C-alpha positions in Angstrom: 3.5 -71.8 13.1 2.5 -75.4 13.3 -0.8 -76.4 11.9 -3.6 -77.3 14.4 -5.0 -80.7 14.3 -8.6 -81.3 15.0 -9.2 -83.6 17.9 -12.5 -85.3 18.2 -14.6 -85.9 21.2 -13.9 -84.6 24.7 -10.2 -84.2 24.2 -10.7 -81.1 22.0 -8.7 -78.2 23.5 -8.6 -74.6 22.4 -5.2 -73.0 22.3 -5.2 -69.4 23.7 -4.6 -66.7 21.2 -1.3 -65.0 21.3 -0.8 -61.3 21.5 -0.6 -59.6 18.1 1.6 -56.6 17.9 0.0 -55.0 14.9 -0.3 -51.3 15.8 2.6 -51.0 18.1 5.4 -50.4 15.6 7.5 -47.2 15.9 6.0 -46.2 19.2 2.4 -46.3 18.2 -0.2 -47.8 20.5 -3.9 -48.6 20.2 -4.7 -45.9 22.9 -3.5 -43.3 20.4 -5.7 -44.5 17.5 -9.4 -45.0 16.8 -11.2 -46.9 14.1 -13.6 -44.8 12.0 -17.2 -46.0 12.1 -17.7 -44.7 8.5 -14.7 -46.0 6.4 -13.1 -48.3 9.0 -9.7 -46.5 8.7 -7.4 -46.6 11.7 -7.0 -42.9 12.6 -4.3 -41.3 14.8 -5.5 -38.9 17.5 -2.7 -36.5 16.6 -4.2 -33.9 14.2 -2.4 -31.0 12.7 -4.2 -27.7 13.3 -6.4 -28.9 16.2 -5.8 -30.2 19.8 -8.6 -32.8 19.7 -9.1 -35.2 16.8 -12.8 -35.7 16.6 -13.4 -36.9 13.1 -11.9 -39.1 10.4 -9.7 -37.2 8.0 -10.7 -39.6 5.2 -14.6 -39.5 5.3 -15.1 -36.8 7.9 -17.4 -39.0 10.0 -17.3 -38.5 13.8 -18.8 -40.0 17.0 -21.0 -38.1 19.4 -18.7 -38.2 22.4 -18.2 -34.5 23.3 -21.0 -32.6 25.0 -20.1 -28.9 25.1 -16.3 -28.5 25.2 -14.1 -30.2 22.5 -12.3 -33.1 24.2 -14.6 -33.4 27.3 -16.0 -36.8 26.2 -19.1 -36.1 28.3 -21.8 -37.0 25.8 -23.8 -40.1 26.7 -25.1 -40.7 23.2 -22.1 -42.2 21.4 -24.0 -42.1 18.1 -22.4 -41.8 14.6 -22.2 -38.2 13.4 -22.3 -37.5 9.6 -20.8 -34.5 8.1 -23.7 -32.2 7.0 -22.2 -29.0 5.9 -19.4 -26.5 6.2 -19.3 -23.0 7.7 -16.6 -20.4 7.9 -15.7 -18.3 11.0 -15.1 -14.6 10.6 -11.4 -15.2 10.8 -11.6 -17.5 7.7 -11.3 -20.9 9.5 -13.5 -23.7 8.1 -15.7 -25.6 10.5 -17.5 -28.9 9.9 -21.1 -29.2 10.8 -22.0 -32.7 12.0 -25.4 -34.2 12.8 -25.8 -37.1 15.1 -27.8 -39.9 13.5 -29.0 -41.1 16.9 -30.2 -38.0 18.7 -30.1 -35.4 15.9 -27.9 -32.9 17.7 -25.7 -30.6 15.6 -22.1 -29.7 16.4 -19.4 -27.6 14.8 -15.8 -29.0 14.7 -12.6 -27.4 13.4 -11.2 -29.0 10.3 -7.7 -30.5 10.6 -4.7 -30.0 8.4 -4.8 -33.6 7.1 -8.5 -33.7 6.2 -9.3 -35.0 2.7 -9.5 -31.8 0.6 -11.6 -33.4 -2.1 -14.3 -34.5 0.5 -14.2 -31.0 2.0 -14.8 -29.4 -1.4 -17.6 -31.8 -2.2 -19.2 -31.0 1.1 -18.9 -27.3 0.4 -20.5 -27.6 -3.0 -23.3 -29.9 -1.8 -25.9 -27.1 -1.7 -25.2 -26.3 -5.3 -26.2 -29.8 -6.4 -29.8 -29.0 -5.8 -30.8 -26.6 -8.6 -33.7 -25.1 -6.5 -31.2 -23.9 -3.9 -28.8 -22.5 -6.6 -31.6 -20.7 -8.4 -33.0 -19.2 -5.2 -29.5 -18.0 -4.2 -29.0 -16.4 -7.6 -32.4 -14.7 -7.5 -31.6 -13.3 -4.0 -28.4 -11.7 -5.3 -30.2 -9.7 -8.0 
């Protein structure tokens, strides 16, 4: 690519930017990806184990876009949702509990097959980091 030369005065022209085909290799397109607001990773919408990708598999951060039904994209908030905790369904499936940092709403989302296992385990063990919670849980068992 030839170098641009600076022109002084009124004769300075701006060359239009050319299209950059960065994410379009091997059939991928920007419409099938999103950029995580937490770790800035480009994430594919295709997720093993769930029909609607709604969080980053790396840091588990999400956006408040769904209102009641997964994939409805009817929420007007659009705030960043941080992973708060995990819960387990009666059938053994793990669910992520997210809290919106803008409006405070809680939501439960299915984990995907490609979610970072270390981050999931850290999130599951988070209540045990506080000794008061661990001690009260042990006292309740006796």
